[in-house]
C-alpha positions in Angstrom: 3.9 27.8 -4.4 6.9 26.0 -5.7 7.4 22.4 -6.8 8.6 20.2 -3.9 12.2 19.2 -4.4 11.8 16.3 -1.9 9.0 14.9 -4.1 11.1 15.3 -7.2 14.0 13.4 -5.5 11.6 10.6 -4.5 10.2 10.4 -8.1 13.8 10.0 -9.4 14.6 7.4 -6.7 11.4 5.5 -7.4 12.2 5.3 -11.1 15.6 3.9 -10.4 14.3 1.5 -7.7 11.6 0.1 -10.0 14.2 -0.6 -12.7 16.5 -2.3 -10.2 13.6 -4.1 -8.6 12.6 -5.7 -11.9 16.1 -7.0 -12.4 16.2 -8.3 -8.8 12.8 -10.0 -9.2 14.0 -11.9 -12.3 17.5 -12.7 -10.9 16.7 -16.2 -9.8 14.4 -17.0 -12.7 17.0 -18.8 -14.9 18.1 -21.1 -12.1 14.5 -21.7 -11.0 13.5 -22.6 -14.5 16.4 -25.0 -14.9 15.5 -26.8 -11.7 11.8 -26.9 -12.1 11.7 -27.6 -15.8 13.3 -30.8 -17.0 14.7 -33.3 -14.5 18.3 -32.0 -14.4 18.9 -33.4 -10.9 16.7 -35.8 -9.0 16.4 -37.2 -5.5 15.7 -35.9 -2.1 18.6 -33.4 -2.1 17.5 -32.1 -5.4 14.0 -31.6 -4.2 15.2 -29.9 -1.0 17.4 -27.6 -3.1 14.5 -26.8 -5.5 12.2 -26.0 -2.6 14.8 -23.7 -1.0 15.4 -22.0 -4.4 11.7 -21.5 -4.9 11.3 -20.1 -1.4 14.2 -17.7 -1.8 12.9 -16.6 -5.1 9.5 -15.8 -3.6 11.1 -14.0 -0.7 13.3 -11.9 -3.0 10.2 -10.9 -5.0 8.2 -10.1 -1.8 11.0 -7.9 -0.3 11.6 -6.2 -3.6 8.0 -5.3 -4.0 7.9 -4.1 -0.4 10.7 -1.7 -1.1 8.9 -0.2 -4.1 5.6 0.0 -2.1 7.4 1.8 0.8 8.9 4.3 -1.5 5.5 4.8 -3.2 3.9 5.4 0.2 6.6 7.9 1.1 5.9 9.7 -2.2 2.2 9.8 -1.6 2.8 11.5 1.8 4.9 14.3 0.3 2.9 17.3 -1.2 3.5 18.2 -4.8 4.1 21.8 -4.0 5.6 23.7 -1.0 5.1 27.3 0.0 8.0 29.6 -1.1 9.9 31.1 1.7 9.1 34.7 2.2 11.8 37.2 1.4 13.6 38.8 4.3 12.6 42.3 5.0 
């Protein structure tokens, strides 16, 4: 039995994706904090903007997590080891 190169590739990819996912999930946090903290902008347009920003932030987080989960599922489906090919006779 040999280690599965596909699994190793998926592990490397998952590590990178998790790193990028964390950055993506936090990408809208500063803007969200600015618009949901102190009243920097008020009125109906401001409320609509804040709701839209909040919704997009939540959607971004959901989709980012889904990417990580899909990759984790793929990794779970790949065996750790593979049979070594037999030598030609």
